[in-house]
A tleap script that builds the chain and sets N, CA, C and O, in Angstrom:
source leaprc.protein.ff14SB
mol = sequence {
  NMET ALA PHE ASP LEU ALA ALA LEU PRO PRO
  GLU LEU LEU GLY PHE THR THR GLU ARG HIE
  LEU ALA THR LEU THR THR LEU ARG PRO ASP
  GLY THR PRO HIE VAL ALA PRO VAL GLY PHE
  THR TRP ASP PRO ASP ALA GLY LEU VAL ARG
  VAL ILE THR PHE ALA PRO ALA ARG LYS VAL
  ARG ASN LEU GLU ALA ALA GLY PRO GLU ALA
  ARG ALA VAL VAL CYS GLN VAL ASP GLY GLY
  ARG TRP LEU THR PHE GLU GLY PRO THR THR
  VAL THR ARG ASP PRO ASP ARG VAL ALA GLU
  ALA VAL ARG ARG TYR ALA ALA ARG TYR ARG
  PRO PRO GLY ALA ARG ALA ASP ARG VAL ALA
  LEU GLU MET ALA VAL ASP ARG ILE THR GLY
  ARG CVAL
}
set mol.1.N position { -4.786 -15.360 10.261 }
set mol.1.CA position { -4.907 -14.854 11.600 }
set mol.1.C position { -4.922 -13.330 11.558 }
set mol.1.O position { -4.111 -12.714 10.867 }
set mol.2.N position { -5.835 -12.733 12.292 }
set mol.2.CA position { -5.915 -11.271 12.365 }
set mol.2.C position { -5.012 -10.777 13.490 }
set mol.2.O position { -4.912 -11.408 14.542 }
set mol.3.N position { -4.366 -9.661 13.260 }
set mol.3.CA position { -3.482 -9.067 14.252 }
set mol.3.C position { -4.181 -7.900 14.950 }
set mol.3.O position { -5.025 -7.220 14.367 }
set mol.4.N position { -3.809 -7.690 16.203 }
set mol.4.CA position { -4.283 -6.547 16.966 }
set mol.4.C position { -3.464 -5.337 16.527 }
set mol.4.O position { -2.248 -5.310 16.721 }
set mol.5.N position { -4.114 -4.345 15.940 }
set mol.5.CA position { -3.396 -3.170 15.430 }
set mol.5.C position { -2.669 -2.409 16.528 }
set mol.5.O position { -1.712 -1.687 16.249 }
set mol.6.N position { -3.105 -2.558 17.760 }
set mol.6.CA position { -2.466 -1.851 18.875 }
set mol.6.C position { -1.275 -2.609 19.451 }
set mol.6.O position { -0.544 -2.071 20.283 }
set mol.7.N position { -1.074 -3.856 19.015 }
set mol.7.CA position { 0.013 -4.677 19.572 }
set mol.7.C position { 0.585 -5.573 18.480 }
set mol.7.O position { 0.467 -6.797 18.551 }
set mol.8.N position { 1.198 -4.972 17.481 }
set mol.8.CA position { 1.750 -5.758 16.370 }
set mol.8.C position { 3.047 -6.437 16.805 }
set mol.8.O position { 3.888 -5.809 17.448 }
set mol.9.N position { 3.213 -7.709 16.460 }
set mol.9.CA position { 4.428 -8.415 16.874 }
set mol.9.C position { 5.655 -7.923 16.103 }
set mol.9.O position { 5.535 -7.465 14.966 }
set mol.10.N position { 6.826 -8.016 16.717 }
set mol.10.CA position { 8.058 -7.572 16.053 }
set mol.10.C position { 8.309 -8.288 14.724 }
set mol.10.O position { 8.868 -7.699 13.799 }
set mol.11.N position { 7.900 -9.552 14.626 }
set mol.11.CA position { 8.099 -10.301 13.379 }
set mol.11.C position { 7.347 -9.659 12.218 }
set mol.11.O position { 7.830 -9.637 11.086 }
set mol.12.N position { 6.159 -9.139 12.515 }
set mol.12.CA position { 5.370 -8.471 11.477 }
set mol.12.C position { 6.100 -7.209 11.023 }
set mol.12.O position { 6.254 -6.964 9.826 }
set mol.13.N position { 6.539 -6.424 11.979 }
set mol.13.CA position { 7.240 -5.183 11.635 }
set mol.13.C position { 8.515 -5.473 10.843 }
set mol.13.O position { 8.833 -4.759 9.892 }
set mol.14.N position { 9.239 -6.514 11.232 }
set mol.14.CA position { 10.449 -6.887 10.501 }
set mol.14.C position { 10.156 -7.319 9.073 }
set mol.14.O position { 10.878 -6.951 8.147 }
set mol.15.N position { 9.104 -8.094 8.898 }
set mol.15.CA position { 8.731 -8.585 7.565 }
set mol.15.C position { 8.406 -7.431 6.624 }
set mol.15.O position { 8.656 -7.521 5.422 }
set mol.16.N position { 7.853 -6.356 7.159 }
set mol.16.CA position { 7.486 -5.218 6.309 }
set mol.16.C position { 8.671 -4.352 5.922 }
set mol.16.O position { 8.524 -3.430 5.119 }
set mol.17.N position { 9.848 -4.631 6.479 }
set mol.17.CA position { 11.043 -3.873 6.086 }
set mol.17.C position { 11.920 -4.659 5.113 }
set mol.17.O position { 12.807 -4.086 4.480 }
set mol.18.N position { 11.680 -5.959 4.989 }
set mol.18.CA position { 12.425 -6.771 4.020 }
set mol.18.C position { 12.014 -6.375 2.609 }
set mol.18.O position { 10.904 -5.892 2.386 }
set mol.19.N position { 12.918 -6.583 1.666 }
set mol.19.CA position { 12.642 -6.188 0.277 }
set mol.19.C position { 11.811 -7.273 -0.411 }
set mol.19.O position { 12.351 -8.237 -0.953 }
set mol.20.N position { 10.505 -7.099 -0.379 }
set mol.20.CA position { 9.571 -7.988 -1.073 }
set mol.20.C position { 8.569 -7.119 -1.819 }
set mol.20.O position { 8.168 -6.059 -1.340 }
set mol.21.N position { 8.182 -7.572 -2.974 }
set mol.21.CA position { 7.074 -6.911 -3.663 }
set mol.21.C position { 5.769 -7.474 -3.121 }
set mol.21.O position { 5.753 -8.460 -2.384 }
set mol.22.N position { 4.694 -6.835 -3.496 }
set mol.22.CA position { 3.376 -7.240 -3.025 }
set mol.22.C position { 2.391 -7.077 -4.175 }
set mol.22.O position { 2.762 -6.666 -5.274 }
set mol.23.N position { 1.144 -7.401 -3.909 }
set mol.23.CA position { 0.076 -7.106 -4.864 }
set mol.23.C position { -0.866 -6.100 -4.210 }
set mol.23.O position { -1.092 -6.119 -3.000 }
set mol.24.N position { -1.400 -5.232 -5.042 }
set mol.24.CA position { -2.417 -4.273 -4.623 }
set mol.24.C position { -3.692 -4.635 -5.365 }
set mol.24.O position { -3.691 -4.758 -6.589 }
set mol.25.N position { -4.774 -4.806 -4.625 }
set mol.25.CA position { -6.066 -5.110 -5.239 }
set mol.25.C position { -7.005 -3.931 -5.026 }
set mol.25.O position { -7.223 -3.482 -3.901 }
set mol.26.N position { -7.552 -3.443 -6.128 }
set mol.26.CA position { -8.587 -2.417 -6.118 }
set mol.26.C position { -9.756 -2.965 -6.923 }
set mol.26.O position { -9.628 -3.978 -7.610 }
set mol.27.N position { -10.880 -2.297 -6.834 }
set mol.27.CA position { -12.041 -2.732 -7.617 }
set mol.27.C position { -12.285 -1.771 -8.771 }
set mol.27.O position { -12.304 -0.552 -8.598 }
set mol.28.N position { -12.471 -2.350 -9.950 }
set mol.28.CA position { -12.844 -1.555 -11.116 }
set mol.28.C position { -14.275 -1.042 -10.929 }
set mol.28.O position { -15.011 -1.561 -10.090 }
set mol.29.N position { -14.669 -0.038 -11.699 }
set mol.29.CA position { -16.046 0.460 -11.587 }
set mol.29.C position { -17.114 -0.615 -11.779 }
set mol.29.O position { -18.219 -0.481 -11.253 }
set mol.30.N position { -16.800 -1.691 -12.532 }
set mol.30.CA position { -17.794 -2.757 -12.720 }
set mol.30.C position { -17.768 -3.781 -11.585 }
set mol.30.O position { -18.499 -4.771 -11.626 }
set mol.31.N position { -16.931 -3.547 -10.573 }
set mol.31.CA position { -16.874 -4.427 -9.405 }
set mol.31.C position { -15.878 -5.564 -9.493 }
set mol.31.O position { -15.685 -6.284 -8.513 }
set mol.32.N position { -15.238 -5.747 -10.641 }
set mol.32.CA position { -14.255 -6.821 -10.763 }
set mol.32.C position { -12.918 -6.374 -10.173 }
set mol.32.O position { -12.589 -5.188 -10.216 }
set mol.33.N position { -12.142 -7.315 -9.623 }
set mol.33.CA position { -10.874 -6.936 -9.012 }
set mol.33.C position { -9.789 -6.643 -10.044 }
set mol.33.O position { -9.705 -7.285 -11.091 }
set mol.34.N position { -8.975 -5.668 -9.716 }
set mol.34.CA position { -7.774 -5.353 -10.488 }
set mol.34.C position { -6.603 -5.578 -9.544 }
set mol.34.O position { -6.536 -4.965 -8.478 }
set mol.35.N position { -5.679 -6.452 -9.928 }
set mol.35.CA position { -4.536 -6.783 -9.085 }
set mol.35.C position { -3.269 -6.368 -9.818 }
set mol.35.O position { -3.070 -6.710 -10.983 }
set mol.36.N position { -2.407 -5.618 -9.112 }
set mol.36.CA position { -1.170 -5.131 -9.718 }
set mol.36.C position { -0.004 -5.341 -8.757 }
set mol.36.O position { -0.159 -5.188 -7.546 }
set mol.37.N position { 1.168 -5.692 -9.297 }
set mol.37.CA position { 2.346 -5.785 -8.427 }
set mol.37.C position { 2.789 -4.383 -8.021 }
set mol.37.O position { 2.777 -3.456 -8.831 }
set mol.38.N position { 3.183 -4.242 -6.750 }
set mol.38.CA position { 3.626 -2.945 -6.238 }
set mol.38.C position { 4.712 -3.136 -5.196 }
set mol.38.O position { 4.852 -4.203 -4.599 }
set mol.39.N position { 5.477 -2.071 -4.995 }
set mol.39.CA position { 6.292 -1.929 -3.807 }
set mol.39.C position { 5.474 -1.086 -2.850 }
set mol.39.O position { 4.733 -0.204 -3.286 }
set mol.40.N position { 5.591 -1.336 -1.565 }
set mol.40.CA position { 4.816 -0.555 -0.594 }
set mol.40.C position { 5.642 -0.352 0.655 }
set mol.40.O position { 6.636 -1.042 0.882 }
set mol.41.N position { 5.220 0.598 1.455 }
set mol.41.CA position { 5.837 0.783 2.761 }
set mol.41.C position { 4.753 0.816 3.822 }
set mol.41.O position { 3.623 1.235 3.572 }
set mol.42.N position { 5.120 0.368 5.003 }
set mol.42.CA position { 4.217 0.354 6.149 }
set mol.42.C position { 4.757 1.318 7.192 }
set mol.42.O position { 5.908 1.209 7.613 }
set mol.43.N position { 3.931 2.247 7.598 }
set mol.43.CA position { 4.268 3.232 8.625 }
set mol.43.C position { 3.401 2.919 9.840 }
set mol.43.O position { 2.258 3.370 9.916 }
set mol.44.N position { 3.935 2.144 10.800 }
set mol.44.CA position { 3.113 1.742 11.939 }
set mol.44.C position { 2.691 2.917 12.821 }
set mol.44.O position { 1.632 2.874 13.448 }
set mol.45.N position { 3.509 3.958 12.873 }
set mol.45.CA position { 3.155 5.109 13.707 }
set mol.45.C position { 1.924 5.833 13.170 }
set mol.45.O position { 1.062 6.263 13.937 }
set mol.46.N position { 1.848 5.965 11.854 }
set mol.46.CA position { 0.703 6.639 11.227 }
set mol.46.C position { -0.410 5.662 10.864 }
set mol.46.O position { -1.525 6.082 10.555 }
set mol.47.N position { -0.116 4.357 10.900 }
set mol.47.CA position { -1.103 3.359 10.494 }
set mol.47.C position { -1.380 3.383 9.003 }
set mol.47.O position { -2.486 3.069 8.561 }
set mol.48.N position { -0.353 3.764 8.216 }
set mol.48.CA position { -0.530 3.922 6.769 }
set mol.48.C position { 0.330 2.959 5.969 }
set mol.48.O position { 1.502 2.744 6.279 }
set mol.49.N position { -0.266 2.389 4.942 }
set mol.49.CA position { 0.480 1.756 3.857 }
set mol.49.C position { 0.549 2.800 2.754 }
set mol.49.O position { -0.450 3.442 2.431 }
set mol.50.N position { 1.746 2.968 2.175 }
set mol.50.CA position { 1.921 3.910 1.072 }
set mol.50.C position { 2.433 3.168 -0.158 }
set mol.50.O position { 3.286 2.286 -0.065 }
set mol.51.N position { 1.894 3.545 -1.302 }
set mol.51.CA position { 2.299 3.001 -2.595 }
set mol.51.C position { 2.518 4.193 -3.518 }
set mol.51.O position { 1.672 5.085 -3.596 }
set mol.52.N position { 3.646 4.211 -4.213 }
set mol.52.CA position { 3.834 5.262 -5.210 }
set mol.52.C position { 3.454 4.707 -6.575 }
set mol.52.O position { 3.649 3.527 -6.865 }
set mol.53.N position { 2.910 5.587 -7.400 }
set mol.53.CA position { 2.489 5.193 -8.737 }
set mol.53.C position { 2.381 6.447 -9.584 }
set mol.53.O position { 2.890 7.499 -9.196 }
set mol.54.N position { 1.736 6.356 -10.719 }
set mol.54.CA position { 1.582 7.520 -11.589 }
set mol.54.C position { 0.095 7.765 -11.839 }
set mol.54.O position { -0.718 6.842 -11.821 }
set mol.55.N position { -0.234 9.028 -12.072 }
set mol.55.CA position { -1.620 9.483 -12.103 }
set mol.55.C position { -2.538 8.696 -13.038 }
set mol.55.O position { -3.667 8.401 -12.644 }
set mol.56.N position { -2.113 8.337 -14.268 }
set mol.56.CA position { -3.071 7.645 -15.153 }
set mol.56.C position { -3.221 6.135 -14.888 }
set mol.56.O position { -3.950 5.459 -15.614 }
set mol.57.N position { -2.548 5.604 -13.869 }
set mol.57.CA position { -2.585 4.158 -13.618 }
set mol.57.C position { -4.009 3.682 -13.330 }
set mol.57.O position { -4.814 4.415 -12.756 }
set mol.58.N position { -4.304 2.464 -13.731 }
set mol.58.CA position { -5.621 1.865 -13.509 }
set mol.58.C position { -5.966 1.873 -12.022 }
set mol.58.O position { -7.108 2.158 -11.663 }
set mol.59.N position { -5.008 1.569 -11.153 }
set mol.59.CA position { -5.290 1.541 -9.710 }
set mol.59.C position { -5.737 2.906 -9.206 }
set mol.59.O position { -6.612 2.992 -8.345 }
set mol.60.N position { -5.148 3.967 -9.731 }
set mol.60.CA position { -5.542 5.332 -9.363 }
set mol.60.C position { -6.957 5.604 -9.862 }
set mol.60.O position { -7.793 6.118 -9.119 }
set mol.61.N position { -7.221 5.265 -11.104 }
set mol.61.CA position { -8.553 5.497 -11.675 }
set mol.61.C position { -9.625 4.727 -10.910 }
set mol.61.O position { -10.725 5.234 -10.691 }
set mol.62.N position { -9.294 3.485 -10.499 }
set mol.62.CA position { -10.253 2.692 -9.732 }
set mol.62.C position { -10.581 3.351 -8.391 }
set mol.62.O position { -11.747 3.451 -8.012 }
set mol.63.N position { -9.550 3.796 -7.682 }
set mol.63.CA position { -9.770 4.414 -6.373 }
set mol.63.C position { -10.532 5.726 -6.509 }
set mol.63.O position { -11.433 6.007 -5.719 }
set mol.64.N position { -10.179 6.519 -7.493 }
set mol.64.CA position { -10.874 7.794 -7.675 }
set mol.64.C position { -12.325 7.582 -8.086 }
set mol.64.O position { -13.197 8.346 -7.671 }
set mol.65.N position { -12.599 6.568 -8.887 }
set mol.65.CA position { -13.976 6.279 -9.288 }
set mol.65.C position { -14.815 5.829 -8.096 }
set mol.65.O position { -16.014 6.099 -8.038 }
set mol.66.N position { -14.182 5.141 -7.146 }
set mol.66.CA position { -14.906 4.658 -5.964 }
set mol.66.C position { -15.205 5.780 -4.974 }
set mol.66.O position { -16.093 5.645 -4.132 }
set mol.67.N position { -14.477 6.873 -5.069 }
set mol.67.CA position { -14.722 8.003 -4.178 }
set mol.67.C position { -14.352 7.716 -2.738 }
set mol.67.O position { -13.437 6.936 -2.473 }
set mol.68.N position { -15.058 8.343 -1.803 }
set mol.68.CA position { -14.689 8.216 -0.387 }
set mol.68.C position { -14.873 6.807 0.179 }
set mol.68.O position { -14.373 6.506 1.262 }
set mol.69.N position { -15.575 5.957 -0.534 }
set mol.69.CA position { -15.775 4.577 -0.075 }
set mol.69.C position { -14.661 3.638 -0.552 }
set mol.69.O position { -14.715 2.440 -0.276 }
set mol.70.N position { -13.661 4.155 -1.257 }
set mol.70.CA position { -12.609 3.321 -1.834 }
set mol.70.C position { -11.847 2.548 -0.751 }
set mol.70.O position { -11.455 3.094 0.280 }
set mol.71.N position { -11.659 1.280 -1.027 }
set mol.71.CA position { -10.845 0.412 -0.165 }
set mol.71.C position { -9.886 -0.337 -1.066 }
set mol.71.O position { -10.134 -0.513 -2.259 }
set mol.72.N position { -8.790 -0.775 -0.475 }
set mol.72.CA position { -7.822 -1.571 -1.219 }
set mol.72.C position { -7.219 -2.604 -0.280 }
set mol.72.O position { -7.408 -2.562 0.936 }
set mol.73.N position { -6.491 -3.527 -0.883 }
set mol.73.CA position { -5.799 -4.585 -0.151 }
set mol.73.C position { -4.395 -4.697 -0.710 }
set mol.73.O position { -4.203 -4.717 -1.926 }
set mol.74.N position { -3.413 -4.769 0.178 }
set mol.74.CA position { -2.020 -5.034 -0.208 }
set mol.74.C position { -1.631 -6.344 0.447 }
set mol.74.O position { -1.833 -6.532 1.647 }
set mol.75.N position { -1.066 -7.258 -0.353 }
set mol.75.CA position { -0.675 -8.569 0.167 }
set mol.75.C position { 0.771 -8.866 -0.216 }
set mol.75.O position { 1.139 -8.836 -1.390 }
set mol.76.N position { 1.585 -9.154 0.804 }
set mol.76.CA position { 2.997 -9.513 0.610 }
set mol.76.C position { 3.164 -10.979 0.987 }
set mol.76.O position { 2.667 -11.421 2.023 }
set mol.77.N position { 3.872 -11.736 0.136 }
set mol.77.CA position { 4.056 -13.169 0.364 }
set mol.77.C position { 5.522 -13.520 0.211 }
set mol.77.O position { 6.191 -13.044 -0.705 }
set mol.78.N position { 6.019 -14.356 1.112 }
set mol.78.CA position { 7.361 -14.919 1.007 }
set mol.78.C position { 7.294 -16.331 1.563 }
set mol.78.O position { 7.341 -16.535 2.776 }
set mol.79.N position { 7.183 -17.315 0.657 }
set mol.79.CA position { 7.024 -18.694 1.104 }
set mol.79.C position { 5.758 -18.824 1.929 }
set mol.79.O position { 4.675 -18.447 1.482 }
set mol.80.N position { 5.895 -19.362 3.144 }
set mol.80.CA position { 4.749 -19.527 4.028 }
set mol.80.C position { 4.407 -18.280 4.836 }
set mol.80.O position { 3.395 -18.250 5.535 }
set mol.81.N position { 5.246 -17.251 4.742 }
set mol.81.CA position { 4.946 -15.999 5.446 }
set mol.81.C position { 4.134 -15.101 4.531 }
set mol.81.O position { 4.401 -14.998 3.334 }
set mol.82.N position { 3.143 -14.459 5.116 }
set mol.82.CA position { 2.333 -13.533 4.316 }
set mol.82.C position { 1.670 -12.521 5.225 }
set mol.82.O position { 1.424 -12.781 6.403 }
set mol.83.N position { 1.385 -11.360 4.652 }
set mol.83.CA position { 0.665 -10.290 5.337 }
set mol.83.C position { -0.307 -9.652 4.375 }
set mol.83.O position { 0.015 -9.437 3.207 }
set mol.84.N position { -1.495 -9.347 4.861 }
set mol.84.CA position { -2.477 -8.624 4.076 }
set mol.84.C position { -2.918 -7.402 4.878 }
set mol.84.O position { -3.345 -7.513 6.027 }
set mol.85.N position { -2.806 -6.245 4.252 }
set mol.85.CA position { -3.245 -4.980 4.834 }
set mol.85.C position { -4.511 -4.555 4.105 }
set mol.85.O position { -4.573 -4.624 2.877 }
set mol.86.N position { -5.515 -4.118 4.848 }
set mol.86.CA position { -6.767 -3.659 4.252 }
set mol.86.C position { -7.152 -2.313 4.850 }
set mol.86.O position { -6.838 -2.015 6.003 }
set mol.87.N position { -7.834 -1.510 4.049 }
set mol.87.CA position { -8.349 -0.269 4.602 }
set mol.87.C position { -8.787 0.725 3.548 }
set mol.87.O position { -8.555 0.532 2.355 }
set mol.88.N position { -9.424 1.794 4.006 }
set mol.88.CA position { -9.802 2.875 3.107 }
set mol.88.C position { -8.536 3.461 2.479 }
set mol.88.O position { -7.525 3.657 3.153 }
set mol.89.N position { -8.613 3.733 1.192 }
set mol.89.CA position { -7.428 4.162 0.461 }
set mol.89.C position { -7.737 5.385 -0.383 }
set mol.89.O position { -8.754 5.447 -1.074 }
set mol.90.N position { -6.836 6.356 -0.310 }
set mol.90.CA position { -7.003 7.590 -1.067 }
set mol.90.C position { -5.790 7.817 -1.960 }
set mol.90.O position { -4.714 7.258 -1.746 }
set mol.91.N position { -6.001 8.643 -2.952 }
set mol.91.CA position { -4.925 9.077 -3.849 }
set mol.91.C position { -4.545 10.479 -3.416 }
set mol.91.O position { -5.410 11.337 -3.241 }
set mol.92.N position { -3.246 10.715 -3.243 }
set mol.92.CA position { -2.795 12.065 -2.923 }
set mol.92.C position { -1.829 12.575 -3.981 }
set mol.92.O position { -0.969 11.851 -4.483 }
set mol.93.N position { -2.008 13.848 -4.298 }
set mol.93.CA position { -1.105 14.551 -5.199 }
set mol.93.C position { -0.336 15.629 -4.439 }
set mol.93.O position { 0.470 16.358 -5.017 }
set mol.94.N position { -0.597 15.717 -3.129 }
set mol.94.CA position { 0.082 16.699 -2.299 }
set mol.94.C position { 1.594 16.465 -2.373 }
set mol.94.O position { 2.056 15.373 -2.041 }
set mol.95.N position { 2.371 17.459 -2.799 }
set mol.95.CA position { 3.815 17.249 -3.007 }
set mol.95.C position { 4.550 16.741 -1.767 }
set mol.95.O position { 5.448 15.908 -1.891 }
set mol.96.N position { 4.194 17.215 -0.592 }
set mol.96.CA position { 4.884 16.759 0.620 }
set mol.96.C position { 4.552 15.309 0.941 }
set mol.96.O position { 5.429 14.544 1.343 }
set mol.97.N position { 3.314 14.933 0.768 }
set mol.97.CA position { 2.917 13.558 1.056 }
set mol.97.C position { 3.480 12.595 0.017 }
set mol.97.O position { 3.884 11.481 0.352 }
set mol.98.N position { 3.506 13.022 -1.242 }
set mol.98.CA position { 4.105 12.188 -2.287 }
set mol.98.C position { 5.606 12.041 -2.020 }
set mol.98.O position { 6.155 10.948 -2.162 }
set mol.99.N position { 6.264 13.123 -1.639 }
set mol.99.CA position { 7.704 13.068 -1.336 }
set mol.99.C position { 7.988 12.117 -0.181 }
set mol.99.O position { 8.980 11.389 -0.206 }
set mol.100.N position { 7.129 12.119 0.823 }
set mol.100.CA position { 7.303 11.191 1.952 }
set mol.100.C position { 7.144 9.756 1.486 }
set mol.100.O position { 7.904 8.885 1.911 }
set mol.101.N position { 6.188 9.493 0.635 }
set mol.101.CA position { 5.999 8.139 0.098 }
set mol.101.C position { 7.213 7.713 -0.726 }
set mol.101.O position { 7.657 6.569 -0.631 }
set mol.102.N position { 7.746 8.623 -1.530 }
set mol.102.CA position { 8.942 8.327 -2.343 }
set mol.102.C position { 10.139 8.065 -1.432 }
set mol.102.O position { 10.904 7.131 -1.673 }
set mol.103.N position { 10.307 8.874 -0.395 }
set mol.103.CA position { 11.427 8.699 0.534 }
set mol.103.C position { 11.374 7.323 1.184 }
set mol.103.O position { 12.388 6.631 1.272 }
set mol.104.N position { 10.207 6.937 1.630 }
set mol.104.CA position { 10.064 5.634 2.281 }
set mol.104.C position { 10.272 4.480 1.287 }
set mol.104.O position { 10.883 3.464 1.619 }
set mol.105.N position { 9.759 4.656 0.075 }
set mol.105.CA position { 9.964 3.642 -0.965 }
set mol.105.C position { 11.460 3.474 -1.238 }
set mol.105.O position { 11.961 2.352 -1.304 }
set mol.106.N position { 12.166 4.589 -1.395 }
set mol.106.CA position { 13.604 4.549 -1.685 }
set mol.106.C position { 14.375 3.847 -0.573 }
set mol.106.O position { 15.344 3.138 -0.847 }
set mol.107.N position { 13.961 4.033 0.670 }
set mol.107.CA position { 14.635 3.386 1.795 }
set mol.107.C position { 14.403 1.875 1.798 }
set mol.107.O position { 15.295 1.115 2.175 }
set mol.108.N position { 13.236 1.441 1.391 }
set mol.108.CA position { 12.941 0.007 1.411 }
set mol.108.C position { 13.419 -0.702 0.150 }
set mol.108.O position { 13.907 -1.831 0.221 }
set mol.109.N position { 13.287 -0.062 -0.982 }
set mol.109.CA position { 13.605 -0.705 -2.260 }
set mol.109.C position { 14.823 -0.051 -2.917 }
set mol.109.O position { 15.943 -0.540 -2.772 }
set mol.110.N position { 14.613 1.022 -3.618 }
set mol.110.CA position { 15.654 1.807 -4.278 }
set mol.110.C position { 15.006 3.102 -4.732 }
set mol.110.O position { 13.783 3.169 -4.854 }
set mol.111.N position { 15.802 4.129 -4.984 }
set mol.111.CA position { 15.183 5.376 -5.449 }
set mol.111.C position { 14.449 5.143 -6.773 }
set mol.111.O position { 15.013 4.567 -7.703 }
set mol.112.N position { 13.202 5.586 -6.858 }
set mol.112.CA position { 12.458 5.405 -8.114 }
set mol.112.C position { 12.894 6.443 -9.141 }
set mol.112.O position { 13.461 7.478 -8.789 }
set mol.113.N position { 12.627 6.163 -10.394 }
set mol.113.CA position { 12.889 7.140 -11.442 }
set mol.113.C position { 11.987 8.351 -11.274 }
set mol.113.O position { 10.914 8.267 -10.676 }
set mol.114.N position { 12.430 9.457 -11.800 }
set mol.114.CA position { 11.638 10.689 -11.711 }
set mol.114.C position { 10.428 10.594 -12.629 }
set mol.114.O position { 10.507 10.075 -13.743 }
set mol.115.N position { 9.312 11.107 -12.136 }
set mol.115.CA position { 8.069 11.163 -12.926 }
set mol.115.C position { 7.341 12.436 -12.555 }
set mol.115.O position { 7.151 12.734 -11.375 }
set mol.116.N position { 6.938 13.176 -13.550 }
set mol.116.CA position { 6.188 14.411 -13.294 }
set mol.116.C position { 4.776 14.116 -12.807 }
set mol.116.O position { 4.168 14.937 -12.120 }
set mol.117.N position { 4.251 12.939 -13.162 }
set mol.117.CA position { 2.870 12.607 -12.804 }
set mol.117.C position { 2.785 11.656 -11.610 }
set mol.117.O position { 1.814 10.913 -11.474 }
set mol.118.N position { 3.811 11.680 -10.739 }
set mol.118.CA position { 3.838 10.791 -9.573 }
set mol.118.C position { 2.721 11.167 -8.595 }
set mol.118.O position { 2.481 12.344 -8.325 }
set mol.119.N position { 2.052 10.148 -8.075 }
set mol.119.CA position { 1.068 10.293 -7.005 }
set mol.119.C position { 1.364 9.211 -5.974 }
set mol.119.O position { 2.169 8.312 -6.215 }
set mol.120.N position { 0.717 9.305 -4.847 }
set mol.120.CA position { 0.860 8.272 -3.823 }
set mol.120.C position { -0.525 7.791 -3.414 }
set mol.120.O position { -1.491 8.554 -3.392 }
set mol.121.N position { -0.592 6.523 -3.096 }
set mol.121.CA position { -1.791 5.946 -2.511 }
set mol.121.C position { -1.525 5.816 -1.022 }
set mol.121.O position { -0.454 5.370 -0.612 }
set mol.122.N position { -2.497 6.206 -0.221 }
set mol.122.CA position { -2.375 6.091 1.228 }
set mol.122.C position { -3.546 5.271 1.758 }
set mol.122.O position { -4.710 5.645 1.614 }
set mol.123.N position { -3.208 4.165 2.362 }
set mol.123.CA position { -4.211 3.272 2.944 }
set mol.123.C position { -4.200 3.450 4.461 }
set mol.123.O position { -3.169 3.247 5.102 }
set mol.124.N position { -5.325 3.821 5.028 }
set mol.124.CA position { -5.488 3.901 6.485 }
set mol.124.C position { -5.871 2.495 6.962 }
set mol.124.O position { -7.044 2.123 6.953 }
set mol.125.N position { -4.886 1.742 7.369 }
set mol.125.CA position { -5.077 0.316 7.643 }
set mol.125.C position { -6.016 0.108 8.827 }
set mol.125.O position { -5.814 0.649 9.914 }
set mol.126.N position { -7.054 -0.700 8.577 }
set mol.126.CA position { -7.972 -1.040 9.659 }
set mol.126.C position { -8.020 -2.547 9.908 }
set mol.126.O position { -8.753 -3.012 10.781 }
set mol.127.N position { -7.236 -3.309 9.140 }
set mol.127.CA position { -7.185 -4.761 9.348 }
set mol.127.C position { -5.878 -5.289 8.782 }
set mol.127.O position { -5.484 -4.946 7.667 }
set mol.128.N position { -5.210 -6.129 9.565 }
set mol.128.CA position { -4.015 -6.838 9.103 }
set mol.128.C position { -4.206 -8.307 9.436 }
set mol.128.O position { -4.502 -8.671 10.574 }
set mol.129.N position { -4.030 -9.146 8.419 }
set mol.129.CA position { -4.072 -10.586 8.625 }
set mol.129.C position { -2.781 -11.169 8.080 }
set mol.129.O position { -2.091 -10.533 7.283 }
set mol.130.N position { -2.462 -12.360 8.505 }
set mol.130.CA position { -1.270 -12.993 7.956 }
set mol.130.C position { -0.685 -14.063 8.850 }
set mol.130.O position { -1.263 -14.472 9.857 }
set mol.131.N position { 0.492 -14.495 8.430 }
set mol.131.CA position { 1.292 -15.462 9.183 }
set mol.131.C position { 2.739 -15.077 8.999 }
set mol.131.O position { 3.264 -15.122 7.887 }
set mol.132.N position { 3.383 -14.700 10.081 }
set mol.132.CA position { 4.789 -14.292 10.005 }
set mol.132.C position { 5.641 -15.100 10.960 }
set mol.132.O position { 6.852 -14.894 11.032 }
savepdb mol mol.pdb
quit
């Protein structure tokens, strides 16, 4: 079921604050999917999904190779409940934006270890499907 981005139900918002991992799907340059487990955060005010990772990661390389047309999918599952976020996705190295992604990750999961090559993925969500 697709959700109206302008009227998300409270159950959806609650599910995105529970401690669950998800999968992130990006496309390799040859068009095949790359799926990786990730922690993510959902910022309904900004309409952004954020994922922290490190610069040489395959997911980063896939998004950068795709350029401005890059899209990704994040899917969280817990039994019969599930959510899928889709949208254009960029890699940011901006220290303030990466720090915000780390702060949100730490609040949902736990503080991540320090990494000099930390980057953040920012997905401008344009579609949410699921069952909550």
